[in-house]
SEBAKOL-820132 format. One record per residue (C-alpha): residue number from 1; residue in one letter; y, x, z. Coordinates in nm, 3 decimals. Layout:
BEGIN
+-----+-----+---------+---------+---------+
|   n | res |      py |      px |      pz |
+-----+-----+---------+---------+---------+
| NUM |   A |       Y |       X |       Z |
...
+-----+-----+---------+---------+---------+
! end
This chain:
BEGIN
+-----+-----+---------+---------+---------+
|   n | res |      py |      px |      pz |
+-----+-----+---------+---------+---------+
|   1 |   X |  12.653 |  10.550 |   6.960 |
|   2 |   X |  12.423 |  10.661 |   7.238 |
|   3 |   X |  12.568 |  10.926 |   7.461 |
|   4 |   X |  12.351 |  11.181 |   7.630 |
|   5 |   X |  12.438 |  11.235 |   7.989 |
|   6 |   X |  12.320 |  11.572 |   8.115 |
|   7 |   X |  12.481 |  11.638 |   8.444 |
|   8 |   X |  12.501 |  11.977 |   8.605 |
|   9 |   X |  12.256 |  11.862 |   8.872 |
|  10 |   X |  11.998 |  11.757 |   8.611 |
|  11 |   X |  12.039 |  12.086 |   8.429 |
|  12 |   X |  11.982 |  12.283 |   8.749 |
|  13 |   X |  11.675 |  12.075 |   8.838 |
|  14 |   X |  11.534 |  12.127 |   8.490 |
|  15 |   X |  11.591 |  12.502 |   8.506 |
|  16 |   X |  11.428 |  12.525 |   8.849 |
|  17 |   X |  11.127 |  12.319 |   8.744 |
|  18 |   X |  11.074 |  12.518 |   8.425 |
|  19 |   X |  11.125 |  12.851 |   8.602 |
|  20 |   X |  10.855 |  12.754 |   8.854 |
|  21 |   X |  10.606 |  12.605 |   8.610 |
|  22 |   X |  10.607 |  12.878 |   8.345 |
|  23 |   X |  10.509 |  13.168 |   8.576 |
|  24 |   X |  10.255 |  12.946 |   8.755 |
|  25 |   X |  10.095 |  12.857 |   8.422 |
|  26 |   X |  10.087 |  13.221 |   8.314 |
|  27 |   X |   9.933 |  13.337 |   8.642 |
|  28 |   X |   9.678 |  13.057 |   8.626 |
|  29 |   X |   9.586 |  13.148 |   8.269 |
|  30 |   X |   9.547 |  13.516 |   8.349 |
|  31 |   X |   9.338 |  13.433 |   8.655 |
|  32 |   X |   9.115 |  13.206 |   8.447 |
|  33 |   X |   9.066 |  13.475 |   8.182 |
|  34 |   X |   8.976 |  13.735 |   8.445 |
|  35 |   X |   8.723 |  13.499 |   8.604 |
|  36 |   X |   8.576 |  13.415 |   8.264 |
|  37 |   X |   8.539 |  13.785 |   8.177 |
|  38 |   X |   8.370 |  13.853 |   8.511 |
|  39 |   X |   8.126 |  13.564 |   8.460 |
|  40 |   X |   8.041 |  13.688 |   8.110 |
|  41 |   X |   7.974 |  14.038 |   8.242 |
|  42 |   X |   7.749 |  13.904 |   8.519 |
|  43 |   X |   7.548 |  13.682 |   8.286 |
|  44 |   X |   7.514 |  13.961 |   8.030 |
|  45 |   X |   7.397 |  14.204 |   8.295 |
|  46 |   X |   7.137 |  13.953 |   8.421 |
|  47 |   X |   7.010 |  13.894 |   8.069 |
|  48 |   X |   6.985 |  14.270 |   8.004 |
|  49 |   X |   6.796 |  14.321 |   8.330 |
|  50 |   X |   6.554 |  14.040 |   8.241 |
|  51 |   X |   6.493 |  14.191 |   7.899 |
|  52 |   X |   6.442 |  14.536 |   8.050 |
|  53 |   X |   6.188 |  14.395 |   8.297 |
|  54 |   X |   6.008 |  14.214 |   8.016 |
|  55 |   X |   5.990 |  14.527 |   7.803 |
|  56 |   X |   5.877 |  14.745 |   8.094 |
|  57 |   X |   5.605 |  14.495 |   8.188 |
|  58 |   X |   5.489 |  14.478 |   7.826 |
|  59 |   X |   5.468 |  14.854 |   7.798 |
|  60 |   X |   5.287 |  14.887 |   8.130 |
|  61 |   X |   5.024 |  14.625 |   8.042 |
|  62 |   X |   4.963 |  14.763 |   7.693 |
|  63 |   X |   4.892 |  15.122 |   7.799 |
+-----+-----+---------+---------+---------+
! end
């Protein structure tokens, strides 16, 4: 029979490591999502401005 040896020290180390990694991962994920949303807004705004310029130039040339 194989015995598992989980000492109190190992349990504390595991709890500390998990309690540090989980919030760090959550904060990193939220930060990444915010940055992604900001980049999407910027690229969408640029595309809309380009389309507006194209339409305004087309209307100006035609009339």
